[in-house]
C-alpha positions in Angstrom: 77.2 17.8 47.3 76.1 20.0 45.3 77.9 22.0 42.4 76.7 25.8 43.4 75.0 28.2 46.0 72.4 27.9 44.0 71.8 24.3 44.3 72.5 24.1 47.6 69.7 26.7 48.2 67.2 24.5 46.4 68.0 21.7 47.9 67.7 22.5 51.6 64.4 24.3 50.9 63.2 21.7 48.7 64.7 18.7 51.1 66.0 19.8 54.4 63.8 19.9 57.9 63.0 23.8 57.8 64.6 23.7 61.3 68.7 24.8 61.2 70.8 25.0 58.5 74.3 26.0 58.4 76.6 27.5 55.9 80.7 28.1 56.1 82.3 30.4 54.1 84.4 33.3 54.1 82.5 34.8 51.5 80.0 37.7 52.8 77.6 37.8 50.0 77.2 33.9 50.1 76.2 33.9 53.4 74.2 36.6 53.1 72.3 35.1 50.4 72.3 31.7 52.1 71.1 33.9 55.0 67.9 35.3 53.3 67.3 32.5 50.8 67.3 29.2 53.3 63.6 28.9 54.6 64.5 27.7 58.0 63.5 28.8 61.7 67.4 29.2 62.3 70.1 29.9 59.9 73.5 30.1 60.6 76.9 31.8 59.2 79.6 29.8 60.2 78.4 28.4 63.2 76.9 25.4 64.7 73.5 24.1 64.0 74.0 22.8 67.7 73.6 26.5 68.9 69.7 26.1 67.7 67.9 25.8 71.6 65.8 28.1 73.4 67.9 28.4 76.3 70.9 29.6 73.8 68.6 32.1 72.1 67.8 33.4 75.4 64.2 32.5 75.5 64.2 30.4 79.1 62.7 26.8 77.9 63.4 25.1 75.0 61.7 26.2 72.0 61.2 22.5 70.6 61.2 20.6 67.6 58.4 21.8 65.3 59.4 22.6 61.4 56.0 23.4 60.9 55.4 27.8 60.2 52.1 27.5 62.2 53.1 25.8 65.7 50.5 26.3 67.5 47.1 24.1 68.0 43.5 25.2 69.2 42.6 28.7 69.7 44.8 31.2 67.7 45.1 34.8 68.3 47.9 37.4 66.7 50.7 36.1 68.4 50.7 32.7 67.3 50.3 33.6 63.7 53.9 34.7 64.0 57.0 32.7 62.7 60.7 33.9 63.3 63.6 33.1 61.1 66.8 33.8 63.9 69.9 34.8 61.6 73.4 34.0 63.3 76.3 34.7 62.7 79.5 33.8 64.1 83.5 32.6 64.1 83.6 29.2 64.4 81.9 28.9 68.0 80.6 25.1 69.0 78.7 23.9 71.2 80.3 21.7 74.0 
Protein backbone atom coordinates (compact mmCIF):
# COMPACT_ATOMS: atom_id res chain seq x y z
CA UNK A 1 0.00 0.00 0.00
CA UNK A 2 1.14 3.52 -0.72
CA UNK A 3 -0.24 6.77 0.57
CA UNK A 4 -0.49 8.75 -2.66
CA UNK A 5 -0.54 8.64 -6.43
CA UNK A 6 3.01 10.06 -6.42
CA UNK A 7 4.27 7.17 -4.32
CA UNK A 8 2.39 4.61 -6.43
CA UNK A 9 3.96 5.90 -9.64
CA UNK A 10 7.42 6.07 -8.05
CA UNK A 11 7.10 2.54 -6.63
CA UNK A 12 5.90 1.01 -9.90
CA UNK A 13 8.62 2.73 -11.93
CA UNK A 14 11.32 1.66 -9.44
CA UNK A 15 10.17 -1.89 -8.65
CA UNK A 16 7.60 -2.99 -11.24
CA UNK A 17 8.09 -5.34 -14.17
CA UNK A 18 7.43 -2.59 -16.75
CA UNK A 19 5.12 -5.02 -18.56
CA UNK A 20 1.52 -4.27 -17.43
CA UNK A 21 0.19 -1.89 -14.80
CA UNK A 22 -3.32 -0.64 -14.09
CA UNK A 23 -5.20 1.96 -12.08
CA UNK A 24 -8.80 1.61 -10.93
CA UNK A 25 -10.28 5.03 -10.33
CA UNK A 26 -13.11 7.38 -11.29
CA UNK A 27 -10.67 10.31 -11.04
CA UNK A 28 -9.87 11.13 -14.69
CA UNK A 29 -6.98 13.45 -13.77
CA UNK A 30 -5.33 10.76 -11.63
CA UNK A 31 -5.84 8.14 -14.37
CA UNK A 32 -4.38 10.43 -17.04
CA UNK A 33 -1.34 11.18 -14.87
CA UNK A 34 -0.83 7.50 -13.98
CA UNK A 35 -1.09 6.45 -17.62
CA UNK A 36 1.36 9.13 -18.74
CA UNK A 37 3.97 8.69 -16.00
CA UNK A 38 4.07 4.90 -15.46
CA UNK A 39 6.82 3.43 -17.64
CA UNK A 40 5.33 0.12 -18.76
CA UNK A 41 4.56 -1.57 -22.07
CA UNK A 42 0.82 -1.40 -21.33
CA UNK A 43 -0.87 0.92 -18.85
CA UNK A 44 -4.57 0.36 -18.27
CA UNK A 45 -7.33 2.44 -16.67
CA UNK A 46 -10.29 0.52 -15.23
CA UNK A 47 -9.39 -2.63 -17.15
CA UNK A 48 -7.65 -5.88 -16.24
CA UNK A 49 -3.93 -6.31 -16.91
CA UNK A 50 -4.92 -9.70 -18.35
CA UNK A 51 -5.98 -7.76 -21.46
CA UNK A 52 -2.30 -7.20 -22.31
CA UNK A 53 -2.10 -9.86 -24.97
CA UNK A 54 -1.16 -9.87 -28.64
CA UNK A 55 -4.44 -11.29 -29.86
CA UNK A 56 -6.52 -8.95 -27.67
CA UNK A 57 -4.64 -5.95 -29.10
CA UNK A 58 -5.29 -7.25 -32.62
CA UNK A 59 -1.62 -7.99 -33.28
CA UNK A 60 -2.13 -11.63 -34.18
CA UNK A 61 0.51 -13.69 -32.44
CA UNK A 62 1.49 -13.36 -28.78
CA UNK A 63 3.52 -10.24 -28.01
CA UNK A 64 5.75 -12.06 -25.54
CA UNK A 65 6.72 -11.05 -22.05
CA UNK A 66 9.87 -8.99 -22.54
CA UNK A 67 10.24 -6.17 -20.05
CA UNK A 68 13.11 -4.63 -21.99
CA UNK A 69 12.62 -1.62 -24.20
CA UNK A 70 15.21 -3.05 -26.58
CA UNK A 71 13.30 -6.16 -27.59
CA UNK A 72 15.26 -7.32 -30.65
CA UNK A 73 18.59 -9.15 -30.85
CA UNK A 74 20.98 -9.40 -33.74
CA UNK A 75 20.97 -6.97 -36.63
CA UNK A 76 18.65 -4.06 -35.83
CA UNK A 77 17.14 -1.42 -38.09
CA UNK A 78 14.81 1.48 -37.39
CA UNK A 79 11.72 -0.72 -36.63
CA UNK A 80 13.63 -2.60 -33.89
CA UNK A 81 14.63 0.69 -32.26
CA UNK A 82 10.99 1.69 -31.75
CA UNK A 83 9.08 1.03 -28.54
CA UNK A 84 5.34 1.09 -28.01
CA UNK A 85 3.31 2.13 -25.00
CA UNK A 86 -0.37 1.17 -25.06
CA UNK A 87 -2.88 3.30 -23.16
CA UNK A 88 -6.08 1.35 -22.52
CA UNK A 89 -9.26 2.84 -21.04
CA UNK A 90 -12.00 0.57 -19.84
CA UNK A 91 -15.12 0.47 -17.75
CA UNK A 92 -14.46 -2.62 -15.68
CA UNK A 93 -13.73 -5.21 -18.38
CA UNK A 94 -12.13 -8.49 -17.36
CA UNK A 95 -10.78 -11.40 -19.35
CA UNK A 96 -12.47 -14.76 -18.92
